[in-house]
N, C-alpha and C positions, 0 to 999 in steps of 0.2 A: 237137621238146626236143633243147636239147644235155643231156650225159650225164659226172656226176662223181663222186666216191669218197668218201667220208668215212673213212678208218680208225683204230677205238681200238681198246681192249682189250674184250674181253667182258666182265669186270665193271664197267667205265666205262658201258656201254649197260644195266648189268642192276640198277644202283643208282639211286635215287630221289635223286639230286643234281646237281652244276652240269654234268659233261660229258655225260650223258644229255639235260638240258633243254636246253645247249647246241644239242645232235647234233638233238632235235627242232622246236627251233626254226628254226636253219639249213635242216632238209629242207622245213620249211612257207615259209619264205622264198623258199629255191630255186625250187620249185613256181611261186611267183607271178612269179618274175625267168624264167621258161621255163626253169629246168635241173631235171633229175630226179637228185636224190642219193641214191649207192646206201650203205646200210651194210655197212661191210664188216671183219669183226672175226676173231682167229685164234679154231679151234674148241677148242682146249685150254688149259685155265689152266696156268700156269707156278706158282705160287702163290695162294691166295687170303688169302694173309697180306701184307703189308709187309716188305720186304726182307729175310727169311729169308736167311744168308747161302751164298752160291751158287744162290740162285734170284731175284736182281734182277729185276727187270724190264727194263731194256736188253737184258741177256743173253739172257731169255726170248724177246723181240721176234725178235732174230737167227734163234732156231730155229722159228720161224713165218712164215719168209719163203715159203717154198713153199705153205703155207695160204691166206697172202693172195694172193698172184700168181695163184694158181688162179681165186680168185673175183674177181679185177680182167679178167685172161683172157675168164673166161666172159661177163661183164655187157661186155666191148668196152669197155672204159673208157682213158681216155688220161690223165686229168685226174686228180689225187687232194690231195687233204686230209689230212694224218695229222696227229693230237695227240701222236702219244710220240714222243722223239727215237731211240728205237733202231731208227725204220722209214725212218732218214735215206738209206741203201742203197737205198731204192726211186727215186731219181732215176736210179742205172745201167741202172735198165729203162725208167721212164718219167720223160722229161725232164721232162713237167710235173707235178713233185710240188711241193707247199708245206708246210714247218711249221705247225700252229698249236700253238704250246705250253699243254699246261694246266699242267705244269709248267716250271719255269727251274733250269736250273745254279746256286742261290745258296749257298753254306754253312748257311744256314738250314735247307735240306730237308736230308733223310733220303737218301743215294744220289745227292749231286750229282755227285761225284766220277766217277761212271760213267757219269752223263749228258754230261761236258765233251767228250771225244772224238769224239761223235756231232756234237754241234754245232760243230765245225770243219767240218764238210762240208756244214752248210747255207747255201744258196744263194740261196733265196726264201724268205719269212716272212709271216704273218700274227701279229701280236699285238696286245694286247687295249687296251694304257696307250702312253703317250708315254716314260714311263719304261723301259718292255720296248724299246722301240724303240732307244731309247738306247745301252741295256744290248749287246742284239744286235752293233749296230753297234761299238759299242768293245770289246768283248769278242772278238767273233768273226767282226768285218769284216762284217758281212751288211747290205748296203746297200740290197737290194730289198725292202724291208718295207712293208707296208698297217699301218694301225692301225685296227681297226674291236672296238668293243667287244661283247659278248655282251649282249644287249638285253633287259632286263625286257617282262614281259609288262603292255603299257598296259591292257589288258584286266581282269586280273586287280585293278592297283594304282588301276582306279577303281571297280571293284565294290567291292571290302571296305575301301573307306578312310573311317573314320566316326569322326571327333574324338572323338566322345562316348563309344565305346567303350575307346578309353583307361585302363589301369586305371596311375594314378600311380606305385605302386610296383614294377610290374614292369618287369624285366629282361630283354632276350631276348638268347641269343647261339648262333650256326648253325656247326657245324663238324665235327671227328671227332676220336676218341683217337687223335691223334698228338702226339708231340711239341711239335713245333714250331707246335700247333696251341692248345696250355697248357690243356685242360680246367679241369688241377688249379688255375690259377689263377679260374677262375671258380667252382671248388668253394669255395677258400679264402674268395673274398669272400662268398661265398653263408654261408658259417659266420660272419664277422665281422660278417654285415650280416641278423642273423634278420627284420630288419622288412620285408628286401626278398622280394617271390616274383620269382624267378630259374627264367626256362625255359631248356633245353640240349635241341638239336634236333640229330639225328644223320641222316645220310642213308642211311645202311645199315643192316638189322636185325642186320649181324655185329657192330657194337657194344654192341648191348645185351649180349654176353656179355661184353665186352672191359671196357665201366665196373662190371663186377662187381667187378673189383680197388678202388674208390673206396668210402669211406665219403661216402654221399651223404646232405649236410645233410637236414632237412626240409622244409625253405623251397626244395628243387629239385624242378624236375618235370622228367623226362628224357620227351624225344618224340625217336621214330624213323621214318624213311624216310615222312616227310609227303608228301602231294602238294601243288602249286602252289597249290591253294586252300587247303589247311589252313595252307601256309607264311604265304600273306599274310593270312589270317585273324589266326591269332597274332601276327602281326607289327604288324599294326595296334592291337592291344589292348595291345600292350606301349608304356611310353615311353621306354624307352633301349634301343638296339641298341650291345651291347659286344661288340666283337673283339679278341681277344687274339694273334692269329696272328703267328710272327715274320717270314713273307713270304709273300705272295699274288700268281701271275699275274694277277689280276683282283677275286677278292672280290668274287662275285654279292651274295652278302646283303647283302653292303656297299651296293651300287646300290639292289637292292631296298627296303632300309631306308630310305634317303634318299626312293625313290620314295613311300614311304607316309609321306613327315614326321616319321621318328623322328627324337630327339636322338642323336647317334653318338658313342661314343667309340673311336677306334682308334688304332694303332699310329703311332710318329711316325718309323716305316722312310720314307723316299722311295719305296718299290713305291705307297704309298696318297697319293702327292699328288695323284690326280683325284679324291680324296674329299675336297672341300673344300667349305666353306661356313660361316655366322655360327653353326651349329647343328652344327659337327662339329668335337672337342674330341683332339686328337691329344697321346699321352701314350707311358708305359713303366711299365713296373712297380711303380716307387717312388711312381707317384703316378694311377695306374689308379683304383683302388680309392676315391680322393679326387674324381677326375673323375666314375665314374660316381655316386657318391651327389650330387654338385652338379647335374650332369644330369637327375637323378631329382626334386630341388628346384627346377629352373629352373619358373620363373612360367608358361611358356608348355607346353602338351600337346603341341602336335606346332610344326613347323617348314616356315610354307609356302615359305621359301628353299631349304631342302634336296628339297623335291617339285618343285619349279621347275626345281634346277640337274638333277637328275636327269632330266626327262621332256625337258631340252633335250639331253643329253651321253650317257643311256644307256638310251633308249626302244630300244624293238624297232623303232621309224620312224628312227632313227639307225644302228641295226644295217642294217637293208635296204638305204638309201639307200648304205649302205658297200660290200655284195655287192654292189649295182647295178653301179659303180663297176669295183669288182674283177674280175667276171666279165665284163665287155665287155671289158677289154684281156686275161685271162687265157686267155678260150675263144675269143677271136676266130680 
């Protein structure tokens, strides 16, 4: 069996959200493809908070190179996938290293200036969307790029799918308490629309504390660190999935929402261009609330077209096919 490493930050492996779900899914898919994927991360945290001055993640990654390299050499690994740009220097030690970004130097994201110098050193990447492939090529001259989505679990999407369980006034939002995710907008929507039941789901328990700074309307239910089973069951019960982020590198919950046949309201930013269908409505702060209400009032309880599109483009099968082609070229 071939061997490769997956490098992520310690906190990414710890929280019940996108990066860990991606890691576990890729490890399982890799095993099925005859590749042992070894998880590698720094043993020390730089900060458990986002972007404290002087403790920015990419700076922290630089001081963790010795720990990461020790683990790589111990496992006798020659091929690594790293998800954070601060580890770009790995290619000095391991020519077969490839970036799979969970974040991208976009002005909408906190700390994007810190990421930019690292991207000038990237020579090979896997990205989740055609939009990112174009961006990394145009802005940083990276042309050796594979596009492979983070596939949703087809098993869960089938097990939990039940249109009869849809609650017509239920709106679901999944994100983090970060400025670019705009949880404040969701709370304002709920405040103005007391007839709606709004669920807000956060990937880590740390957001339980940070959300205390907001006045939470009575029609908002906060959920933290749900399992994938719980996410899909809750997703099934909602009629509308609302995304208010300014920028995403992939937007896993949006693809999961499509897989569950949700009516989707999303930002009009081109990074969400892969999320499209007859029941995906793009807007902005000036019309989002109206769009969410229109979606909730839609005569359809669910969208068969959204569900079919998701299975065709974002399923675990699509992800597996992508990594089969990638590994055949990269590991040979």
